[in-house]
N, C-alpha and C positions, 0 to 999 in steps of 0.2 A: 251265918255260914262260916265254917271253920276251915282254914287252910294252913297246913303246917309250914314252918319256915324252911326255905330251901333256896339254893342258888337259882339264878334265872334259868328256867327250864327250856329245853329245846322243844320244837313243835311236836316231836314224837313223844317226849315226856308228857306234854300237855294232853295229848290224845289218850295216852295210857292212864294217866292219873286223874283226869278231869272228873271221872265218875266218883272218885273218892273225896275230892276236895270241894264239890259243889253241893254238899248236903246242907239243907236249911233246917235247923232244929233248935228249940230253946233249951233242950236238955243236954248239958255237957256230957252226960254219960253216953249219949248216943252219937256224939261227934265222931265223924269218920266212918260211920256206917255207910257203905256204898249203896247207891241206887242206880237204876238204869240211866244211861246217858240221855234217854228220851223220855224219862218219867218227869213229872212235875217236881220242881225244887221243894215245894212245900204243899202240904195238904191243909185246906181250910174246911171248917164246918160248912154245911149248906147255907146257914145264915150269914156267916162271914163272907162266903163266896158271893152271895146275892148283893150284899151291901157294898163290897169292894168293887164288884162289877158295875154297880150303879155309879160309884164315884169315878171309875175309869170312863164310862160312857158319857157322863156329864162333862168331864174334862175334854174328851175328844170332840164332843158336840160344840163346845165353846169355839174351838179352832175352826170347825167346819161351818158353823153358823156365821162367824165373823166375816168369812169370805163373801157370802151371798148377801148378808144384811147390809154391808157397807156399799156394795155395788148399787143397790136400789137408791140409797140416799146421796150417792156421790155427786150427781148434778146439783142438788140443792145445797150441798156443802160447798161446792165450788162457787156458787153464786153468793152464798151467805158470807163466806170468808174472802171473797174476791180473789180466788186462786187463778193465776194465769193459766192459759192453755199449755204453756211450756212446763209448768209445775204439776199440772193435774195428773198426768200418768204416774207420777211418783207416789201418789196415794196407794197405788197397788204395787208398783215396782219395788219400793223400799221394803214392803211386807214380804214380798217374794224373795228378795235378796237375803234379808236377815233370817228368815225361817229356813231357807235352803242351806245356807252355809253353816248353820248351827246344828243341823241334824247329826252329823258324826260326833260333834263335841258333846252333845247331850247323851248320845249313846255310850261314849267312853266314860263320862262322868257317872252315869248310872251304874256302870260296872265297878267303878272305884268307890263310890260313896253310897251306893244303894239306890234301888229303883224308887222307893217311896220318897226318899229325900229329894231326889231330882224331879220327880213328878210334882211334888208340892212346890218346889222352887220354880219350876216352869209355870205352874198355874199362878204363882205369886207375881212373877215377872209379867205374865200376860195380863193379869188384872191391873197391875201398875200402869202398863201401857194403855189399857182401856180407859182408866180414870184420866190419864194424861190426855188422851184423845178427846174425852168428853169435855174437858176444861180448856181445850185449845181455842185460841182467839185469832189465829192467823194460819196461813197455809204451811209455813215453815214449822211451826209448833206441831201441827197435826201430822206432817210427814215424819218428823222425828219420833213422835209418839207411836205412829204406825210401825216404825222400825223396832221400837221397844216391844210392841205387841208381837211382832214376828219372831223376835228372839225367844219369847216364852212359848209361842205356839209350836215351835219346832220340837219342844220336849213333850207336848201333850200327846201327839200321835205316836212318836217313836218310842218313848218310854212306856206308854200304855200297851203297845204291842209286845214289848219285851216282858212286861208284867204278865200278860196273858200266857206267854211261853213259860214263865216261872211257876204259875199256879195251876196250869192245866196240862194234862198229857196231850200229845199231838192230836189224837182223835177228838178230844174235847176242844182243842184250840180251833179246829176247823169250824166248829159250830159258832164259837163266840167271836172269832176274827171276822166272820161275815157281818156281825152286828156293826162293827166299826165302819165297814164299807157302806152299809145301809144308812148310817148316820149322815154321810155326805149327800146321799140321795134325798133324805128327809129334809136336810138343811136347805137344799135348793128350792124346796117348796115353802118351808116355814120362814126362811130368811127374807125373801122379798115381801111376804105378807106382813111380817112383824116390822121390818124396816120401813115399809110404806106406811103402816098404821102409826108408828111412833113419830115418823117424820111429819106426817100430815096433821096429826092430832096433838102432839106434845112438842117435840123438838128433835132435830137430828142428833143432838148431844146424847139422847137417851138410847140410841142404838149401841152406844159404847157402855153407858152406865148399866144397861140390862145384863151385861156380863157379870157384874159384881155379885148379885144374889145367886146366879147359877154357879159361879166359881166358889162362893162361900159354901154352898151345899155340897159341891164336889169335894172340897177340902174337908168338910165334916165327915163324910163317909170314908174318905181315904185315911184320915187321922185315926178314926175310931175303929176301923175294921181291918185295915191292911197291915200285915207284918212288915218288918223293915226291908226284907229282901236284899240284904247286903252281906258281903263276906267279912269275916274276921281276918284281916290281913296279918294279925299278930305283930304289929309294929313294922312290917315290911311292905306296907302299901306303896305302890309306885307313885311318883309324882306325875303331874300333867305334862304331856309332851308339848310345851309351849312353842317350840320351833315348828313342830308339825302343824299346830293351830295356825301360826302365822303364814306358813307356806300354803296351807289349805285355803285360807282367806285370800291370799294373793292369787291363787290359781283359779278360784271360783268367782269371786266378786267382779273382777274385770270382765270375765266371760259372760256372766249374767247381765251386767250393765250393757255390754256390747250387744248382746242378743235382744235386750229390751229397747235399746235406742237405735239400732240399725234399721234403716228404711231404704226403700227403693227411690222414694221422693220425699223431700222435706218441704212442706209448704210454710208460708209465712205465719209466724205465731206458734208453730209446732215445735216440740222438743225432738231431738234426734239428729242423726248424721247418716249420710249415705254409707252403704256397706263398704265402698271403696275409699272412704275418707281416711285421712291419717289418724283421726281420733279412734275410729273403730279398729283399724288395723293395729294401732299401738296397744289397744286394750287386749286384743287377741294375742299379741306378742308377749305382753306382760303376763297374761294368764298361762301361756305355754311355759314361760320361765318358772312361774310358781308351781305348776304341776310337776315339772322335772325336778325341781328342788324338793318338793314334797315327797316324791317317790324315793329320792336319794336319802332324805332324812329318815323316813319310816323304815328303810332297810337296815339302818345301823343303830337306831335307838333301842334300848332294852325293853321299854314298854311303849310301843308306838300308839299314836292316836288311832290309826287304822292298821289292823293286823294284816299285812300283805300276805302272810302265810295262808290266810283263808282262801286266797285265790288259787292255791294249789288243790283245793277241794273242788272238783269239777262240778258237783251239784251246786255249790255256792256260786262259782264263777259264771256258769251258764244261766243260773237263775237270776243273778243280778243283772247280767247282760240282757236277758229277756225282759226283765222289769223296765230297764232303760228304754228298750225299743217299744214295748207296749205303752209306756208312759208318753212317748213322743206322738203316738196316735190318739191318745185319750181325749185331749181337748179339741181335736179336729171335729168331733161329733157335737160339740157344745158351743164353742166360742163364736162360730160364724152362723149358727142356725138362726138366732134372732134377726141378724142382718137380712137373711133370705126371707124370713117371714114378714118383715116390715116392708122391704123394698120390692119383693116379687109377689108374695101372696096378698099383701096389702093390709096387714093387721096393724093395730095400734101397738105401741111399745109394751103395754101391759098384757095384751092378748098374746103377743109374740113370746113374752116370758112364760106364759102358761103353756105354750106349745112344748116346753121342756118336760111337762108332767108325764107324758108317756115314756120319755127317756128315763125319768126318775123312777117310775114304777118298774120299768125293766131292770134298772140298776138294783133296786131293792130286792126284787124277786130273784135276780141272778145271784146276788150276794147270799141271800138266805138259803136257797136251795143248793147252791154249790157247796156251802159250808156243811149242810146236813149230808149231802152226798159224799163229800170227802171223808166225813166222820164214819160213814157206813162202809165205804170200800177201802179206806185206809191209804188212799193215794190222791194226789192232786193233779199230776201231769195229764192223765186222760181227760179230766174235767176242763183244765185250761185249754187243751187242744180242741176239745169239742166246742168250748165257748168261742174260741177264735174262729172256728168254721162259721158259727152263727154270726159273729161280728163281720166276717168277710162278706157273707150274704147281705147283711144290713148295709155295709158300706157300698157294695156293688149296686144295690137297689137305689141308694141315694146318689151314687155317681153316674148311673146310666139311665135312670128313669125320671129324675126330676126335670121338669120343664118350666117355662115361664107361666104356664097355666095350671101348675100343680095346686091342689087344694090343701087346706089345713089338715083335713082328715087323712089325706094320702101321706102327708109328711108324718103325721102322728103315729100311724101304725108301723111305719118303717123305723121311726126313732125308738119305738118300743122294742123292736127286734135288736137294734143297735145296743140299747141298754142291757138287754138280756145277755148279749155277748160281752159287753164291757164289764158287767158286774163282777164276775168271778176273778178277773185279772187284778182287781184291787187287793183282796186279802190273800189269795192263794199263792202268789209268788213269794210273799213274805213267809207264809207257812212252810213252803217248800225249802226256803233258805234256812229257817229256824230248825227244821227237821234234819238238815244236813250238817249242822255244826254241834259242837259240844256245848253244854249249858254255860260254861264260863265265857263263851264267845257269843252268846245270844244277843246281848245288848249291842255289841259292835256290829254283828251281822245284820240285825234288824235296822240299825241306823244306816248301814251302807246300802241296803236294798231300798230303803225309803229315800235316801239321798239320790240314788241312781234313778229312781222313778221321777223324783222332782226335777232333776237335771234334764232327764229325757223330755219331760213335759215342757220345760222352758225352751229347750232347743227345738222341739217339735213345733211349738207355737210360732217361734221365730221363722222357721223354714216355711211352714204352711202359710204364715202371714205374708211372706214374700211371694209365694206362689199365687196367693189370693190377689195381692196388689198388682202383680204383673199381668195376670189374666184379665182382671177387671179393667185395668187401664188400657191394655191393648185391644180388648174386645170392644170396649166403649168407644175408643178412638176410631176404630174401623167403622163402626156403625154410625158414629157422628159424621165422619168424613163423607159417607155415602149420602146422608141427609143434606149436608151443607151443599154438596155438588148439585143436588136436585132443586135447590132454592133459586129464586130470582136473584140477580146480582145485588140488588139493594138490601136483601135480607141476609145475605151470607155473613156479613160482618157481625150480625147479632149473635151467631151461633158458632163462629169459627173457633173461639177460645172457650167454648162451653165445656167444662170438665166434670168428671164424676168425682165423688168423694174419694180422697186418697186412702190407700191402705198401706200400712207399714209392717215391719217385721214383728211388731209387738202384739199382734193378735187381732187383726181385723181392720175393718174400715174405720176411719176416724169420723165418719158421719153418715147420715141417711139421706137418700135422694127423695125429698118431699116434693112431688110433682105439683100438688095443690098449692103449696106455699110458693113454689117457683112461678106458677101461673099468676097468682095474685100479685107477686112482685113485678112480673112482666106487664100485667094489666095496669098496675099503678104507674109504672114507668112510661107506658104508652100514653096514658091519660095526662101525665105531667108534660110529656113532649108536645101533645096537641094543645094543651092549655097554653104553653109557652108560645106556640105558633100563633094562636088566636090573639094573645096579648100583643105580639109584634104587629099583626095585621090591624088590630084595633087602634094602636097608637098611630100607625101610618095613615090610616083612613081618616081618623078623627082630626088629624093635623090639617087635612084638606090640601096637602102638598101633592101636586101632580107628579113631581119628580119621585117622591117617596112611593107613590102608588105604582109608577112605572117600574121602579126597582123591584117591587114585590113580584111582578110578572116574570122576572128572570131570576128570582131567588132559588137556587138549587136545593135549599133545605126544605122548601115547601113541596107537598105532593104534586106530582105532574098534573093530575086531574084538576087540582085546585088552581094551578097556574093557568090552565086552559080556560077555566071558568072566569078568572080575572080578566083574561084577554077580551071576553065578551061584554064586560062591564064598561060602559062609556064613562069617560073622565068627567063628563058634565054632572054625573050622579053625585060627585063629591062636593058640588058647589052649595048644597043645602043640607041642613041637619037631617031632614026627613030622608033625603037621598042616601046620606051616609048610614043612617040607621037601617035602611032597607038593604044596603050593600052588606052590612055586617050580619044581618039576619041570614042572608043568603050564604055568606061565607061560613057562618056557624053551622048551618044545615049541611053544607058540603063537608066541613071538618068532622062533624058527628058521624056522617056516613063513612068517611075515610077511616075514622077511629074504630068504628065497629068492624069494618072490613079488616083492619090491621090486627085487632084483637083476635078475631076469628082465625085469621091466617097464622098468627103467632101461636095461638092455642093448638091449632092443628099440627104445627111443626113441633111444639113441645110434646104433644102426645106421641109423635113419632120418636122424639128423643127419649121420652119415658119408656117406650117399648124397647128401644135400643138398649137403654140402661138395664131394664128388667132382664133382657137376654144376656147382657154382659154379666150381671149379678148371678144369673143362673149358671153361666159358663164358669165363673170364678168359683162358685161354691161346689159345683159338681167336680171341678178339677181337683179340689181339696180332697174329696172323698176318694177319687181315683188314686191320688197320691197316697192317701192313707191306706188304701188296699195294699200297696207295696210295703208299707211299714208293718202292717199286720202279717203279711206273708213272711217278712223277715223275722218278726217275733215268733211266728209259728215254727220256722226252721230252727231258730235258737232254742226254743222250748223242746223241740224234738231231740236236740243234742244234750239236753239236761238230764243226767242220770238221776234216778230217784229210788230211794229205798222205802218200802212200806212203813207206815207208822208202827212203832213198837207200843204195844198196849200194856196197860196195867202198871202197878207199882209194887215191886217185889218186897219192898221194905216194910210196908204197913206203917209208914211214918205217922206219928200222931199229929193231930191238927196243931197248927201254930197258934199262938195267942192272938187275940184281937188287937191288943195294944203292945207297944214295945216295952 
């Protein structure tokens, strides 16, 4: 890419001259030949295109697969490495933090040093983190290694989408961008299966080592088939805006940490702080300081990390805002669904995971057909709006028709509809933003819309997690109070402090309500209690002490019926061994009868508690989808405000194919 030396251009100069300076060609004689601002930077042969695309897809698949494959093995990893409950959430949190904050940085680096170089670097960092994860021997090592993985994964998706914009015209981008969204759907199926198989049959370490051959294959295709895709800055390449990087990190890292750790309630052994705690409020204040300083810095530097001039482009500004709002609703459909399927529908954890298959199929179909349709009609806005209508219908069905008696099939077809609506929102906002900016700004613009979506997702999960926790806690507390009030006085203390699993701002409930396990624990506790009572009675009666026997008749810890039966036993019965044996047999029979009655009564009460919890879980999940409806409506309005120009087709230059190697 050849760019003539000139003073720092104004934004107007950039728009006027960008078509002339963004030509990619290996032939110096053709340098400076203008192309359409919306034509591809470089033309590849069909074979080059195929293999370059394979390399890109493999790179993106690495990032998508890692998110789902690790989730499956996480409980085993926690047990094997003895990771505390306080550290456990950081296996995911650190990955989210490092990948989100690095998105704009990778976008800018790819503009300055070339897409291919940065994609290879990102894959290299990701593979380094994977190997470090695989060799980790304790929780701290694994968390640090996951952070390294996140640093590299940020480049895989962002730079790959920028490369798609470099080598394909907009009408072609629509077809291929959908493939990237489809990969996330496929990874949600393949990830748990591969993760479960490797963990059960080999070792959890191999869920990280499996990235190495996939990454090596991706590197091979990228190195051998992809052109450099970088500008020749002619000795005038700008430096990195390190001040902007610092303020960006200060503005986003405390914000993401606060959103990840903020909770409505913090139980013993959990990590996190109350939303109103000084720790959370301090992080929000620090984040606000960083954001203000970042904006001030970017407005005055010559080559900013984030070109704020892009926000003067209404298509870019509204498209980025729409991606943020849509991202905030995205995980509402996924994060809390397994919780509902386990606690309400009654599925196992594995079967609950398979419930996401209809959602995945919907996502895949939505991605594929939306891309094909966008390529045909030359616009994305009508498709996005139509998809949001479908998504609204899906969320409305989930929010207003789910009950505590809902079947797996009923949830499945509704989630398929949600997936069809969600699918197009993944690639098409990126495509709209890329179509709205000049080629020289595609890397930064793609990074910004990806960053916006990721940030929206994080904030959305935090907000929805708080809604979930509040509704679950309040609804269950109300149902539990009604049950406790209906119990006999002697039973009320058993259930007065009985609580549901807590939910935090980080994305859902921290545990499942296993009624079968709770019943077994209650039954074991009752058996232990009655065994202790019999042991006390046995010692007192075998002692032959009349005083000890009289004390038993007034012992308030013994069942009332048993004390009444003791009153009818004459003290003379304790004078002989045969008499004491007969008394103990009678007491044992009475205790067994009382124990059976207590177990039955407790089980009945626990069934009522379980029903109350199922209703509370249903109320909390449906409240999420109702809240998500508001988010989708907001995204719909913002998308309506987004101006859009039709795709410009064709390549007027007839540029020759770029070489397969540099």
